[in-house]
C-alpha positions in Angstrom: 0.0 0.0 0.0 1.1 3.5 -0.8 1.3 5.9 2.1 3.2 9.1 2.9 3.2 11.6 5.8 2.2 14.4 3.4 -0.8 12.5 2.2 -1.9 11.8 5.8 -1.6 15.5 6.7 -3.7 16.5 3.7 -6.4 13.8 4.0 -8.2 14.6 7.3 -11.9 13.9 7.2 -13.7 16.5 5.2 -15.8 19.1 6.9 -18.8 18.2 4.8 -19.8 14.6 4.1 -21.5 14.0 0.8 -24.7 12.1 0.5 -26.1 10.3 -2.6 -29.8 11.1 -2.6 -30.8 10.6 -6.2 -30.0 8.1 -9.1 -30.8 8.0 -12.7 -29.7 5.8 -15.6 -30.5 4.9 -19.2 -28.4 2.0 -20.3 -28.2 -1.0 -22.8 -29.7 -3.2 -20.1 -32.5 -1.0 -18.8 -34.5 2.1 -19.1 -34.3 3.7 -15.7 -32.4 2.7 -12.5 -34.8 0.0 -11.3 -34.8 -1.9 -14.6 -31.0 -1.5 -15.1 -30.3 -2.7 -11.6 -32.6 -5.7 -12.0 -31.0 -6.6 -15.2 -27.5 -6.3 -13.7 -28.5 -8.6 -10.8 -29.9 -11.0 -13.4 -26.7 -11.1 -15.4 -28.4 -9.8 -18.6 -26.2 -8.7 -21.5 -27.1 -5.6 -23.5 -24.8 -6.4 -26.4 -26.2 -7.2 -29.8 -25.6 -7.0 -33.5 -25.5 -3.6 -35.3 -28.3 -4.1 -37.8 -27.8 -1.0 -39.9 -26.2 -1.5 -43.3 -23.3 0.9 -42.5 -21.8 -1.8 -40.3 -21.7 -4.5 -43.0 -18.1 -3.7 -44.0 -16.7 -2.9 -40.6 -14.5 -5.4 -38.8 -16.7 -5.0 -35.7 -20.4 -5.3 -36.0 -21.6 -5.5 -32.4 -22.4 -2.9 -29.8 -24.4 -2.3 -26.6 -27.2 0.2 -27.4 -29.9 1.9 -25.4 -33.1 0.1 -26.5 -35.5 2.8 -25.2 -37.1 5.2 -27.7 -36.0 8.6 -26.6 -38.6 10.2 -28.8 -41.2 8.8 -26.4 -39.4 10.2 -23.4 -38.7 13.7 -24.6 -40.7 16.4 -26.3 -40.2 17.0 -30.0 -38.2 20.3 -29.5 -35.9 18.5 -27.1 -35.3 15.7 -29.6 -34.6 18.3 -32.4 -32.4 20.5 -30.3 -30.2 17.9 -28.6 -27.6 15.5 -29.8 -28.3 11.9 -28.7 -25.7 12.3 -25.9 -27.7 15.3 -24.6 -31.0 13.4 -24.9 -29.7 10.5 -22.8 -28.2 12.9 -20.3 -31.5 14.8 -19.9 -33.5 11.6 -19.4 -31.0 10.2 -16.8 -30.7 13.6 -15.1 -34.4 14.0 -14.7 -34.8 10.6 -13.2 -32.0 11.3 -10.6 -33.4 14.8 -9.8 -36.9 13.4 -9.2 -35.5 10.4 -7.3 -33.9 12.9 -4.9 -37.3 14.4 -4.3 -36.8 17.6 -6.3 -39.5 19.0 -8.6 -38.7 21.7 -11.0 -35.6 23.9 -11.2 -33.9 25.7 -8.3 -35.4 29.1 -7.7 -38.7 27.7 -8.9 -40.7 25.4 -6.8 -38.2 22.9 -5.4 -37.0 25.0 -2.5 -33.4 25.3 -3.6 -31.3 28.4 -3.9 -30.0 28.3 -7.5 -26.7 29.8 -6.4 -26.1 26.7 -4.3 -26.9 24.2 -7.1 -24.3 23.0 -9.7 -24.0 20.4 -12.4 -20.9 18.5 -13.4 -21.4 16.2 -16.3 -18.9 14.3 -18.5 -19.0 13.6 -22.2 -16.0 12.0 -24.1 -16.6 12.8 -27.7 -19.4 15.4 -27.5 -22.0 15.4 -30.2 -20.2 13.1 -32.6 -23.4 12.0 -34.2 -24.5 15.6 -34.8 -21.0 16.4 -36.3 -21.2 13.6 -38.8 -24.8 14.2 -39.7 -24.4 17.9 -40.2 -21.3 17.4 -42.3 -23.1 15.0 -44.5 -26.0 17.4 -44.9 -23.7 20.3 -45.8 -21.8 18.1 -48.3 -25.1 17.0 -50.0 -27.2 20.2 -49.8 -24.9 23.1 -48.9 -24.4 25.4 -45.9 -28.1 26.5 -45.8 -29.1 22.9 -44.7 -27.2 23.2 -41.4 -29.3 23.3 -38.3 -29.1 26.5 -36.2 -28.8 24.2 -33.2 -25.8 22.3 -34.6 -23.1 24.1 -32.6 -24.9 23.7 -29.2 -25.7 20.1 -30.1 -22.1 19.1 -30.9 -20.2 20.9 -28.2 -18.9 18.5 -25.5 -20.4 20.6 -22.7 -23.9 20.2 -24.2 -25.1 17.5 -21.7 -23.8 19.5 -18.8 -25.4 22.7 -20.1 -28.9 21.2 -20.7 -28.8 19.8 -17.2 -27.8 23.1 -15.8 -30.8 24.7 -17.5 -33.0 21.8 -16.2 -32.0 22.2 -12.6 -31.6 26.0 -12.6 -27.9 25.6 -11.5 -26.1 28.9 -11.0 -23.2 27.7 -8.7 -21.5 26.4 -11.9 -22.0 24.2 -14.9 -18.9 22.1 -15.5 -18.1 19.6 -18.3 -15.5 17.0 -17.6 -13.7 15.5 -20.7 -11.3 12.8 -19.6 -12.3 10.0 -22.0 -13.5 6.9 -20.3 -12.9 8.4 -16.9 -15.2 11.4 -17.5 -18.3 10.1 -15.6 -16.3 9.1 -12.6 -14.3 12.3 -12.6 -17.5 14.3 -12.7 -18.6 12.6 -9.5 -15.2 13.3 -7.9 -15.4 17.0 -9.0 -19.0 17.3 -7.7 -17.9 15.9 -4.4 -15.2 18.5 -4.2 -17.6 21.4 -4.9 -19.7 20.3 -1.9 -16.8 19.7 0.4 -15.3 23.1 -0.5 -18.6 24.8 0.4 -19.2 26.0 -3.2 -22.6 24.2 -3.6 -25.1 22.3 -1.5 -26.5 20.2 -4.3 -24.8 18.9 -7.4 -26.2 16.8 -10.3 -23.2 14.8 -11.6 -22.7 12.0 -14.1 -21.8 11.2 -17.7 -23.3 10.5 -21.1 -22.1 9.1 -24.4 -23.7 8.2 -27.8 -21.0 7.3 -30.3 -22.2 4.0 -31.8 -21.4 5.4 -35.3 -19.2 4.1 -38.1 -16.3 6.5 -37.5 -16.0 5.6 -33.8 -16.4 1.9 -34.3 -13.8 1.9 -37.1 -11.4 4.1 -35.2 -11.5 1.9 -32.0 -11.3 -1.2 -34.2 -8.2 0.1 -35.9 -6.6 0.5 -32.5 -7.5 -3.2 -31.9 -9.3 -2.1 -28.7 -12.7 -3.8 -29.6 -13.8 -7.4 -29.3 -14.3 -9.0 -32.7 -16.7 -11.7 -31.5 -19.3 -10.7 -34.1 -20.8 -14.2 -34.1 -21.4 -14.2 -30.3 -22.2 -10.7 -29.2 -23.7 -11.4 -25.8 -20.5 -13.2 -24.7 -18.1 -10.8 -26.3 -17.5 -8.6 -23.3 -15.6 -10.8 -20.9 -13.5 -8.9 -18.3 -10.8 -10.8 -16.5 -11.3 -13.9 -18.7 -8.2 -15.5 -20.2 -9.8 -15.2 -23.7 -10.8 -11.6 -23.5 -10.1 -9.8 -26.8 -11.3 -6.2 -26.3 -14.2 -4.1 -25.2 -17.7 -3.7 -26.7 -18.7 -0.2 -27.6 -21.8 1.0 -25.7 -24.0 4.1 -25.2 -25.9 5.4 -22.3 -26.1 7.9 -19.4 -26.2 8.0 -15.7 -26.6 10.7 -13.1 -26.3 11.1 -9.3 -27.7 13.8 -7.1 -25.1 14.6 -4.5 -25.6 17.0 -1.5 -24.0 17.7 1.8 -25.2 15.2 4.3 -26.2 18.0 6.6 -28.4 19.4 3.8 -29.9 16.0 3.0 -30.8 15.3 6.7 -32.3 18.8 7.2 -34.9 18.1 4.4 -35.4 14.4 5.5 -34.0 13.0 2.2 -33.5 9.3 1.6 -29.8 8.6 1.4 -28.4 5.7 -0.6 -24.9 6.0 0.8 -22.2 8.6 1.2 -19.2 9.4 -1.1 -16.5 9.1 1.5 -13.6 10.2 -0.7 -12.2 10.4 -4.2 -8.9 10.9 -6.0 -7.7 11.5 -9.5 -4.2 10.8 -10.8 -2.4 10.6 -14.2 0.0 8.0 -15.6 2.0 10.2 -17.9 2.9 6.9 -19.6 1.0 6.5 -22.9 -1.8 8.2 -24.7 -3.9 5.0 -24.9 -2.3 2.3 -22.7 -2.4 2.2 -18.9 0.8 1.8 -17.1 1.4 -2.0 -17.0 2.0 -2.0 -13.2 -0.9 0.4 -12.4 1.2 2.6 -10.2 -0.8 5.8 -10.5 -4.1 4.1 -10.4 -2.9 2.4 -7.2 -2.1 5.9 -5.9 -5.6 7.1 -6.6 -7.0 4.0 -4.8 -4.8 4.7 -1.8 -5.6 8.4 -1.7 -9.4 7.8 -2.0 -9.3 5.4 1.0 -7.0 7.7 3.0 -9.1 10.8 2.3 -12.2 8.9 3.4 -10.9 8.2 6.9 -11.3 4.5 6.0 -8.8 1.6 6.1 -8.4 -0.8 3.2 -10.0 -3.5 5.4 -13.3 -1.5 5.3 -13.5 -2.0 1.5 -15.6 -5.2 0.9 -16.7 -4.4 -2.7 -15.2 -3.0 -5.8 -16.9 -2.1 -9.1 -13.9 -2.4 -11.4 -13.2 -0.5 -14.6 -12.6 -3.9 -16.2 -13.2 -3.2 -19.9 -12.2 -6.6 -21.2 -8.9 -5.6 -22.9 -5.9 -7.8 -22.4 -3.6 -5.1 -21.0 -6.1 -3.0 -19.2 -7.6 -5.7 -17.0 -4.3 -7.0 -15.9 -2.9 -3.5 -15.1 -6.0 -2.7 -13.1 -5.7 -5.9 -11.1 -2.1 -5.0 -10.2 -3.2 -1.5 -9.2 -5.9 -2.9 -6.9 -3.3 -5.2 -5.2 -0.8 -2.3 -4.8 -3.5 0.1 -3.5 -5.3 -2.3 -1.1 -2.6 -4.9 -0.2 -3.9 -8.1 1.5 -7.3 -6.4 2.2 -8.1 -7.0 -1.5 -8.4 -10.7 -0.7 -11.7 -9.9 1.2 -13.2 -7.7 -1.5 -15.9 -8.9 -3.9 -15.1 -7.5 -7.3 -17.8 -6.9 -9.9 -17.1 -6.2 -13.6 -20.4 -4.9 -14.9 -19.1 -3.9 -18.3 -19.6 -7.6 -19.0 -23.3 -6.8 -19.3 -23.5 -3.1 -20.3 -20.5 -2.9 -22.6 -18.2 0.1 -22.3 -20.2 3.3 -22.2 -17.1 5.5 -22.5 -17.8 8.8 -20.7 -20.9 7.3 -19.1 -19.2 4.2 -17.8 -17.9 5.6 -14.5 -21.2 7.3 -13.8 -23.2 4.1 -14.4 -20.7 2.2 -12.2 -21.0 4.8 -9.5 -24.8 4.2 -9.6 -24.1 0.4 -9.3 -21.7 0.9 -6.4 -24.2 3.1 -4.6 -27.0 0.5 -5.1 -24.6 -2.3 -4.0 -24.1 -0.6 -0.7 -27.8 0.3 -0.3 -29.0 -3.2 -1.0 -25.9 -5.0 0.4 -25.6 -6.9 -2.9 -22.7 -7.1 -5.3 -23.8 -7.6 -8.9 -22.3 -10.5 -10.9 -19.8 -10.5 -13.7 -20.8 -12.7 -16.7 -18.8 -14.4 -19.4 -16.0 -15.3 -17.0 -15.4 -18.9 -18.0 -11.7 -19.1 -17.3 -10.2 -16.4 -15.1 -6.8 -15.2 -16.2 -4.3 -16.8 -13.7 -2.4 -13.5 -13.5 -5.4 -11.7 -12.2 -5.7 -12.4 -8.5 -9.1 -11.0 -7.7 -12.2 -12.5 -6.0 -14.6 -11.8 -8.9 -18.3 -12.2 -8.3 -19.4 -14.6 -11.0 -22.8 -15.3 -12.5 -24.9 -14.7 -9.4 -25.1 -11.7 -7.1 -23.3 -11.9 -3.8 -24.6 -10.7 -0.4 -22.4 -8.0 1.3 -22.1 -7.8 5.1 -24.8 -6.0 7.1 -22.2 -4.0 9.2 -20.9 -0.6 8.2 -18.9 -1.2 5.0 -17.2 0.7 2.2 -16.8 0.1 -1.6 -14.7 1.5 -4.4 -15.3 2.2 -8.1 -12.3 2.6 -10.3 -12.1 4.2 -13.8 -9.4 4.8 -16.4 -9.4 6.8 -19.6 -7.2 7.4 -22.6 -4.7 10.0 -21.8 -3.6 8.3 -18.6 -6.6 9.4 -16.5 -7.3 7.5 -13.3 -10.2 8.0 -10.9 -11.0 6.2 -7.7 -14.3 6.8 -5.8 -14.8 5.6 -2.2 -18.3 5.0 -1.0 -19.5 4.4 2.6 -22.7 2.7 3.7 -25.2 4.5 5.9 
């Protein structure tokens, strides 16, 4: 385990604990949190064939897509004015906001001071779909065919901005862009806003919708994607000896975070608390994690240290676990370095085996899963793990959910992103 006196001195218990009071999700395995959680516990895969003709000539023809019809969940103007990434974010954000007990925007009827409300939302590639569609329209019909909403639809801060408008946030609207770590880093930054006293309530999360030819072809060219086109539901297989890459997915998830004091004062239901968080950078490679996971291990160590927890308190981990040969191994080494022998007693879930890799939304979805795991004292299973890699020394929850202890416990969620981004979130039961 990685410790230092300077870390100890800077990691005293924060003045303001952070409660998770609302959850929202729109994923390949469910429309809404309840359906997504039920599917995760049931080991349901959301991966399928891409049935559009544009995929016929691609080396990868599978993906994990949201099956819900966003046109039935949003108004016509919202569908016309928002990229798909913004649509998914708005649906998930609304669910989380309502789940926390808020109705309407701050400064309206929900009893919140808008200057004490913020949003922090991640998006990796922004409105890629809009960019491609508008370019094709201009090429075919000229500049006059371009939508007047194209710029606001394609900008990476679009999802954060629309949720800022939805909630009436005036304490800040922040867009985190750190590739596949974006959703988790958004939760970390939201936690900091509350602990620093800059906001009482923050809507945080991530969204991504890039199941498009350019993105699929680009990731395939990197050899990052699974090529199991003939067996899509078993293609995402984290920690398995025969894993061959991740499955591209889309979706969104949101969490309402607020100071525990604020939540208690209004009698809110609290799923759990975010006890601590940490972000680090590898400075190693633009696309590959450090093979020994040193800086991810540091993030894990710091998140636990800043929480006032010990590694022994951590009984569950929702791992990044994308199903890539190098990434899964590096992460397992990081977990060992960060938690030491305490890792032997932690139940590890690899939920991308079911959802696929939702890029910027991944860490947010997995934060939702981690909060629910503590709330329900249940670790979701990992599927498709037929032959665990012998070099990965983890107690992975396989096939069936696992009951977690009824005593006070803690859990971690880890995320990594291209560019060397590492995020560790530490959660505590209530």
